[in-house]
C-alpha positions as CSV (number, residue, x, y, z in Angstrom):
1,M,-8.3,1.2,-40.5
2,R,-9.5,5.1,-39.7
3,R,-10.2,7.6,-42.6
4,R,-7.4,9.6,-42.1
5,D,-5.0,6.6,-42.2
6,I,-6.6,5.8,-45.7
7,L,-5.9,9.4,-47.1
8,R,-2.6,9.9,-45.4
9,T,-1.6,6.7,-47.6
10,A,-3.4,7.5,-50.9
11,A,-1.1,8.4,-53.9
12,H,-2.9,11.0,-55.2
13,G,-2.4,14.5,-54.2
14,F,-6.1,14.7,-53.4
15,G,-5.1,12.9,-50.2
16,A,-2.7,15.3,-49.1
17,I,-5.0,18.3,-49.7
18,A,-8.1,16.4,-48.1
19,L,-5.5,15.6,-45.0
20,E,-4.5,19.6,-44.8
21,W,-7.8,20.4,-44.7
22,M,-9.0,17.8,-42.1
23,L,-6.3,18.8,-39.6
24,A,-6.9,22.6,-39.8
25,R,-10.7,22.1,-39.2
26,D,-10.0,19.4,-36.4
27,L,-7.4,21.9,-34.9
28,G,-9.7,24.8,-35.2
29,A,-12.5,22.6,-33.6
30,A,-13.0,22.9,-29.6
31,P,-11.5,19.8,-27.9
32,A,-14.3,17.1,-27.2
33,K,-14.7,17.2,-23.4
34,R,-13.2,13.8,-21.5
35,A,-14.9,12.6,-18.4
36,N,-12.5,12.7,-15.0
37,P,-11.8,9.3,-14.6
38,L,-10.5,10.1,-11.1
39,A,-13.8,12.0,-9.7
40,A,-15.0,10.8,-6.7
41,K,-17.8,8.6,-6.9
42,P,-20.3,7.0,-4.0
43,P,-19.5,3.9,-2.0
44,H,-21.8,1.0,-2.9
45,F,-22.8,1.5,0.8
46,P,-21.8,4.0,3.9
47,G,-18.8,3.3,4.9
48,K,-16.8,4.4,7.8
49,A,-13.3,4.8,6.1
50,K,-12.5,7.4,3.1
51,S,-9.2,6.9,2.7
52,V,-6.2,3.7,3.5
53,I,-3.0,4.3,4.8
54,F,-0.8,0.9,4.0
55,L,2.4,0.7,6.4
56,Y,4.1,-2.3,4.6
57,M,7.3,-3.8,6.2
58,V,9.1,-5.5,3.5
59,G,10.8,-8.6,4.3
60,A,8.5,-10.0,6.8
61,P,8.8,-9.1,10.5
62,S,8.7,-11.9,13.0
63,H,5.0,-12.0,14.5
64,I,6.1,-14.4,17.2
65,D,8.8,-11.5,18.4
66,T,6.5,-8.7,17.9
67,F,2.4,-9.3,18.6
68,D,2.1,-12.8,19.2
69,P,4.0,-14.0,22.0
70,K,4.5,-18.0,22.5
71,P,5.9,-18.9,25.9
72,L,6.3,-22.4,25.1
73,L,9.2,-21.5,23.0
74,K,11.1,-21.0,25.8
75,K,10.6,-24.4,26.9
76,Y,11.6,-25.8,24.0
77,E,14.6,-23.6,23.3
78,G,17.4,-25.8,21.5
79,Q,15.0,-28.5,20.7
80,K,13.5,-30.0,17.4
81,L,9.8,-29.0,16.9
82,P,7.9,-32.1,18.1
83,E,6.7,-34.4,15.7
84,S,3.0,-34.0,16.3
85,M,3.5,-30.5,14.8
86,G,4.1,-32.1,11.3
87,K,6.8,-31.5,8.7
88,V,7.3,-27.7,7.8
89,G,9.3,-26.5,4.9
90,S,10.3,-23.0,3.9
91,Q,12.2,-21.7,1.5
92,F,16.0,-22.0,2.8
93,T,15.2,-24.5,5.8
94,D,13.4,-28.0,6.2
95,G,11.9,-27.7,9.5
96,T,14.6,-29.7,11.5
97,T,16.8,-26.8,12.9
98,P,16.2,-25.7,16.7
99,I,13.3,-23.9,18.2
100,L,14.6,-20.4,18.7
101,S,12.9,-18.5,21.6
102,S,12.0,-14.7,21.3
103,P,14.9,-12.7,22.5
104,W,12.3,-10.0,23.9
105,E,9.8,-10.0,26.5
106,F,6.2,-9.3,26.4
107,S,3.8,-7.1,28.4
108,L,0.3,-6.0,28.5
109,H,-0.9,-2.9,27.5
110,G,-4.3,-0.8,27.2
111,N,-7.2,-1.3,28.7
112,A,-7.9,-5.0,27.1
113,G,-4.2,-6.1,28.3
114,L,-3.0,-6.8,24.9
115,P,0.5,-8.1,24.8
116,V,3.3,-6.2,22.6
117,S,7.0,-6.9,23.0
118,T,9.7,-4.5,24.1
119,L,10.6,-4.0,20.4
120,Y,7.4,-1.8,20.1
121,P,7.7,0.7,23.4
122,N,5.9,3.6,21.3
123,L,2.8,1.8,19.4
124,A,2.2,-0.7,22.7
125,K,0.5,2.7,24.0
126,C,-2.1,2.9,21.0
127,V,-3.1,-0.8,21.3
128,D,-6.6,0.4,22.5
129,D,-7.3,1.8,18.9
130,I,-5.4,-1.3,17.1
131,C,-7.2,-4.5,16.1
132,F,-4.7,-7.3,15.7
133,V,-5.5,-10.3,13.5
134,R,-3.3,-13.0,14.3
135,G,-4.5,-15.9,11.7
136,F,-3.4,-14.8,8.4
137,Y,-1.9,-16.7,5.7
138,T,-0.4,-16.4,2.1
139,D,0.3,-18.7,-0.3
140,S,4.3,-18.8,-1.1
141,V,7.3,-18.9,0.7
142,V,8.9,-16.8,-1.5
143,H,9.0,-12.8,-1.2
144,A,8.0,-11.3,-4.7
145,P,4.7,-13.8,-5.0
146,A,3.4,-13.3,-1.7
147,M,4.1,-9.8,-1.9
148,Y,1.8,-9.7,-4.8
149,Q,-0.7,-11.7,-3.2
150,V,-0.8,-9.3,-0.1
151,H,-1.0,-6.2,-2.9
152,T,-3.2,-7.6,-5.8
153,G,-4.9,-11.3,-4.2
154,R,-2.4,-13.1,-6.7
155,I,0.9,-14.8,-6.6
156,L,1.4,-13.9,-10.2
157,M,2.4,-10.4,-11.4
158,G,0.0,-8.1,-13.6
159,Y,-2.9,-7.9,-11.7
160,P,-4.5,-4.6,-10.2
161,S,-3.0,-3.6,-6.8
162,M,-5.5,-3.0,-3.9
163,G,-4.8,1.0,-4.5
164,S,-5.5,0.5,-7.8
165,W,-9.1,-0.9,-7.4
166,V,-9.6,1.4,-4.6
167,T,-9.0,4.4,-6.4
168,Y,-11.1,2.9,-9.5
169,G,-14.1,2.2,-7.5
170,L,-14.1,5.6,-5.4
171,G,-11.9,8.0,-7.6
172,S,-10.5,10.7,-5.3
173,E,-11.4,13.5,-3.2
174,S,-8.8,15.8,-4.5
175,D,-8.4,16.8,-8.0
176,K,-5.2,19.0,-7.2
177,L,-3.0,15.7,-6.2
178,P,-3.0,12.2,-7.2
179,A,-5.3,9.7,-6.0
180,Y,-2.8,6.8,-5.0
181,V,0.2,7.6,-3.6
182,V,3.3,5.5,-3.0
183,M,6.3,6.2,-0.9
184,P,9.0,3.4,-1.0
185,Q,12.2,3.1,1.3
186,P,14.9,5.5,-0.2
187,E,17.3,2.8,-0.5
188,G,15.4,0.6,-3.0
189,T,11.9,-0.6,-3.8
190,P,10.5,-4.2,-2.5
191,E,11.6,-7.5,-4.2
192,G,8.0,-7.6,-5.7
193,G,8.8,-4.2,-7.4
194,T,6.3,-1.9,-9.2
195,P,3.8,-4.6,-9.8
196,C,3.3,-4.0,-6.2
197,W,1.3,-0.6,-6.9
198,G,0.5,-0.9,-10.6
199,S,-3.1,-1.0,-12.1
200,G,-2.4,-4.0,-14.2
201,F,-5.2,-4.6,-16.6
202,L,-7.2,-1.5,-15.3
203,P,-6.9,2.1,-17.1
204,A,-3.2,3.1,-16.3
205,V,-4.9,6.2,-14.8
206,Y,-5.5,4.4,-11.5
207,Q,-1.4,3.3,-10.8
208,G,0.4,4.8,-7.9
209,T,2.4,7.6,-8.1
210,L,5.8,7.8,-6.6
211,L,6.8,10.1,-4.0
212,R,10.8,10.1,-3.4
213,G,12.3,10.7,0.2
214,G,14.1,13.7,1.1
215,P,13.3,17.5,0.8
216,S,11.6,17.0,-2.7
217,P,9.3,14.3,-2.8
218,I,8.0,15.4,-6.1
219,L,10.5,16.5,-8.7
220,H,10.1,19.0,-11.6
221,L,7.5,20.9,-9.4
222,N,8.7,24.3,-10.5
223,P,7.4,25.5,-13.9
224,R,10.0,26.9,-16.4
225,T,7.2,29.4,-18.2
226,T,4.6,31.6,-17.4
227,P,1.0,29.8,-16.1
228,E,-0.5,31.3,-19.2
229,R,2.2,29.8,-21.6
230,Q,2.3,26.6,-20.2
231,R,-1.8,26.6,-20.1
232,N,-1.9,27.2,-23.7
233,M,0.4,24.7,-24.2
234,L,-1.5,22.0,-22.4
235,D,-4.6,23.0,-24.4
236,L,-2.8,22.7,-27.8
237,L,-1.5,19.2,-26.9
238,Q,-5.1,18.3,-25.9
239,R,-6.4,19.4,-29.3
240,M,-3.6,17.5,-31.0
241,N,-4.5,14.3,-28.7
242,E,-8.2,14.6,-29.7
243,I,-7.0,14.6,-33.3
244,D,-4.7,11.3,-33.1
245,G,-6.3,9.5,-30.1
246,A,-8.8,7.0,-30.6
247,D,-11.9,6.9,-28.6
248,G,-11.6,4.1,-25.9
249,N,-7.6,4.6,-25.9
250,E,-7.2,4.3,-21.9
251,E,-3.5,4.7,-22.5
252,M,-3.9,8.0,-24.1
253,A,-6.7,9.0,-21.4
254,A,-4.5,8.2,-18.6
255,R,-1.7,10.6,-19.9
256,I,-4.2,13.6,-20.6
257,A,-5.1,13.3,-17.3
258,S,-1.7,13.0,-15.7
259,Y,-0.5,16.4,-17.7
260,E,-3.5,18.1,-16.3
261,L,-3.1,16.8,-12.9
262,A,0.5,17.8,-13.0
263,F,-0.4,21.3,-13.9
264,R,-2.8,21.4,-11.1
265,M,0.1,19.9,-9.1
266,Q,2.6,22.7,-9.7
267,T,0.6,24.9,-7.8
268,H,-0.9,23.0,-4.9
269,A,1.9,20.1,-4.4
270,P,4.7,22.1,-3.1
271,E,2.5,23.1,-0.1
272,A,1.1,19.7,0.5
273,V,4.8,18.1,1.0
274,D,6.7,20.9,2.8
275,L,7.0,19.5,6.0
276,N,8.5,22.7,7.4
277,Q,5.0,23.9,7.6
278,E,4.3,21.6,10.8
279,S,5.0,22.6,14.2
280,E,8.1,21.4,16.1
281,V,6.0,19.6,18.3
282,T,4.6,17.7,15.2
283,R,8.0,17.4,13.8
284,K,9.3,15.9,17.2
285,L,6.5,13.9,17.5
286,Y,7.2,11.9,14.1
287,G,10.7,11.8,15.1
288,L,12.4,14.3,12.5
289,D,14.7,15.5,14.9
290,Q,16.4,12.0,15.5
291,K,18.5,10.1,12.7
292,H,17.0,6.8,13.1
293,T,13.7,7.9,12.6
294,A,13.7,11.0,10.4
295,D,13.1,9.1,7.4
296,F,10.4,7.1,8.1
297,G,8.7,9.6,10.2
298,A,8.9,12.0,7.5
299,R,7.1,9.7,5.1
300,C,4.4,8.6,7.8
301,L,3.8,12.7,8.3
302,L,3.5,13.1,4.5
303,A,0.9,10.4,4.3
304,R,-1.6,12.2,6.9
305,R,-0.8,15.5,5.1
306,M,-2.0,13.5,1.9
307,V,-5.2,11.9,3.3
308,E,-6.1,15.6,5.2
309,R,-6.0,16.6,1.3
310,G,-8.1,14.2,-0.1
311,V,-5.7,11.7,-1.5
312,R,-7.6,8.1,-1.4
313,F,-4.8,5.5,-0.7
314,V,-1.5,6.1,0.5
315,Q,1.4,3.0,0.7
316,V,4.3,3.8,2.9
317,Y,7.3,1.0,2.9
318,S,9.5,0.2,5.8
319,G,12.4,-1.9,4.1
320,G,13.5,-2.3,0.4
321,G,16.9,-2.5,-1.6
322,P,19.7,-4.2,0.0
323,L,19.0,-6.9,2.5
324,S,20.4,-4.5,5.3
325,M,17.5,-2.7,5.2
326,Q,14.9,-5.2,5.2
327,W,12.8,-7.2,7.7
328,D,14.2,-10.2,6.4
329,A,16.1,-11.7,9.5
330,H,17.5,-14.9,8.2
331,K,20.2,-14.4,10.3
332,E,20.9,-12.2,13.4
333,L,17.2,-11.5,14.1
334,K,17.8,-9.6,17.2
335,A,19.9,-7.0,15.2
336,N,18.0,-6.8,12.5
337,H,14.5,-6.0,14.1
338,E,15.8,-3.9,16.8
339,K,17.2,-1.7,14.1
340,M,13.9,-1.7,11.9
341,C,11.4,-1.5,15.0
342,G,13.8,1.4,16.0
343,H,13.1,3.2,12.8
344,T,9.2,2.8,12.6
345,D,8.0,2.6,16.4
346,Q,7.8,6.2,17.2
347,P,6.6,7.4,13.5
348,V,3.6,4.8,13.4
349,A,2.7,5.5,17.0
350,A,2.6,9.2,16.3
351,L,0.8,8.5,13.2
352,L,-2.2,7.0,15.0
353,T,-1.8,10.0,17.5
354,D,-1.8,12.3,15.1
355,L,-4.7,11.4,13.2
356,K,-6.5,10.9,16.1
357,S,-5.7,14.3,17.5
358,R,-7.0,15.8,14.4
359,G,-10.4,13.9,14.2
360,L,-9.2,12.2,11.2
361,L,-8.7,8.5,12.3
362,D,-12.5,7.7,12.3
363,S,-12.4,8.5,8.6
364,T,-8.8,7.0,7.7
365,L,-8.1,3.0,7.9
366,V,-4.5,2.6,9.1
367,V,-3.1,-1.2,8.0
368,W,0.1,-2.7,8.8
369,G,1.3,-5.9,7.6
370,S,4.0,-7.8,5.5
371,E,4.0,-10.6,3.1
372,F,4.5,-13.4,6.1
373,G,5.8,-13.9,9.2
374,R,8.8,-15.9,10.5
375,L,9.3,-19.5,11.6
376,P,9.6,-20.5,15.4
377,M,12.7,-22.7,14.6
378,S,16.2,-21.0,14.0
379,E,18.2,-20.0,10.5
380,S,21.8,-20.0,10.9
381,G,21.4,-20.3,14.5
382,T,20.4,-16.5,15.2
383,G,17.7,-15.8,12.7
384,R,14.2,-17.2,11.0
385,D,13.3,-18.5,7.7
386,H,9.6,-17.3,6.2
387,N,6.2,-18.6,7.6
388,P,3.4,-17.8,5.2
389,H,1.0,-20.5,7.3
390,G,0.1,-18.1,10.1
391,F,1.3,-14.5,10.9
392,T,-0.2,-11.2,12.4
393,M,-1.5,-8.2,10.7
394,W,-3.4,-5.1,12.3
395,F,-5.9,-2.5,11.6
396,A,-6.9,0.8,12.9
397,G,-9.3,3.6,12.7
398,G,-11.7,3.8,9.9
399,G,-14.4,2.1,12.1
400,V,-12.4,-0.6,13.4
401,K,-12.7,-1.5,17.2
402,G,-9.6,-1.4,18.8
403,G,-8.1,-2.8,21.7
404,Q,-8.8,-6.5,20.4
405,A,-6.9,-9.5,18.8
406,I,-8.6,-11.8,16.5
407,G,-7.6,-15.3,15.4
408,A,-4.8,-17.6,16.9
409,T,-1.8,-19.3,15.9
410,D,-0.6,-22.8,17.6
411,D,1.6,-22.7,20.6
412,F,4.5,-22.4,18.6
413,G,3.4,-19.7,16.3
414,L,3.7,-21.9,13.2
415,R,0.0,-22.4,12.0
416,A,-3.3,-20.4,12.1
417,L,-5.8,-22.4,13.7
418,E,-9.7,-22.3,13.2
419,N,-10.2,-19.0,11.8
420,R,-7.7,-18.8,9.2
421,Y,-7.8,-15.5,7.3
422,S,-6.6,-15.3,3.2
423,M,-5.6,-12.5,1.5
424,R,-9.1,-12.5,0.0
425,D,-10.7,-11.9,3.4
426,F,-8.0,-9.1,3.9
427,H,-8.7,-7.3,0.8
428,A,-12.9,-8.0,1.6
429,T,-12.5,-6.5,4.9
430,I,-10.5,-3.3,3.8
431,L,-13.2,-2.8,0.8
432,H,-16.1,-3.1,3.5
433,A,-14.3,0.0,5.5
434,L,-14.3,1.9,2.5
435,G,-18.2,0.9,1.7
436,L,-17.4,-1.3,-1.5
437,D,-19.0,-4.5,-1.8
438,Q,-16.0,-6.9,-3.4
439,N,-18.8,-8.4,-5.6
440,Q,-19.9,-5.2,-7.4
441,L,-16.4,-3.8,-7.7
442,W,-15.5,-5.7,-10.9
443,Y,-14.0,-4.8,-14.5
444,L,-14.4,-6.6,-17.6
445,H,-11.1,-7.9,-18.9
446,N,-10.8,-10.8,-21.4
447,G,-14.6,-11.7,-21.0
448,R,-14.2,-12.4,-17.2
449,H,-15.4,-9.9,-14.4
450,E,-12.3,-9.8,-12.8
451,K,-12.2,-8.8,-8.8
452,L,-9.8,-7.8,-6.4
453,T,-11.2,-10.7,-4.5
454,D,-11.2,-13.1,-7.3
455,F,-14.0,-15.7,-6.8
456,G,-14.8,-14.2,-3.0
457,G,-13.5,-13.5,0.1
458,N,-15.2,-13.1,3.6
459,V,-15.2,-9.9,5.3
460,I,-13.7,-10.0,9.1
461,E,-16.5,-8.9,10.8
462,K,-14.9,-8.9,14.2
463,V,-12.7,-6.4,12.8
464,F,-15.1,-3.5,13.2
465,A,-17.0,-1.8,16.1
């Protein structure tokens, strides 16, 4: 119990008198200065990347229909998976349904001749900047736990997201915008919900800040009073917080930091989110002039403007809310993927092209991925069930060696072979690009040195030049 609490509950009048004096004294005193928890920090070693843009495809695209072609599926069309492949179960199928070949053709692109399906004609032009990693796996066939594993390293909620760990380790280069920005699908959040960008047991100041879709991504930026009066109000609030806030109160520190950041954002954020400042050429590049690409294109363009202004980590979601607006193609695979790729192909290619033309791709790590892939067998005759055993994600920029494909799945695209890559490896690789040593980035929680990669992952060295 604090001294003030004792005096406040004292039965004698002396308590009230003393309390009045203490409050007056403390209000008149200058508030103690707190260190900015989001101040930029040096990396553990020189990293190529300074920021990350994570493009997350909610519901799981099919790797065997996009970046990992399997001609054998055509030969076995309509047949059951050979017994030699073993028994395979998923969330809704038992592995006995017929094999479904890809409805799309693949062709080779770039100097290295990398295969990309006709679903991605624009992105195919960027393969010389992309490193495809075909051997990832997760540990759950259910969306939310697998999403948590991709975002936080664990299949249970309550752990800090990757963006929170990165901002905890490096801080932010901007003191006028959030360090960690999240842009969900306007129709709704991913199935895993807010734990996908939560700070878990890290201080709350490191959680992601949501930006909405549409013309006003950040609400309430227009002050209803003069800057001088608002500054005086925040100073008074700061003094009151200093009086009642015990040292080490992380929630209080985070709230104070958010008030101060919000004050600075009222001056600087309107310019940062104003896409009308972009040229007509740039707006068309991202597809803002077309209905099917306008939304995701605007969010990709916002992502570029964020990292351009020092934001450390940007998370952009394709899909969320109703099943009709996700990549979760349990039936009608062709219609689903053509719609979702139609929303994202041009904007993602534009993001890579734009970052490169502005000299930002070298310092920005762009990551594309999801919680798992899809099975080679059919579901409902026209769709595919979840496949966490082997799927593709890709990296670009930030020191990545483009024009290559790493890892492999078997002839049916069912399981990752040889160099199987876990989410610990995925996270260790991203941290490495930023100059962060996974073993030095830890936080003491419940007597344990917690890390994003838990007991450790292996950096996928071949990803980098």
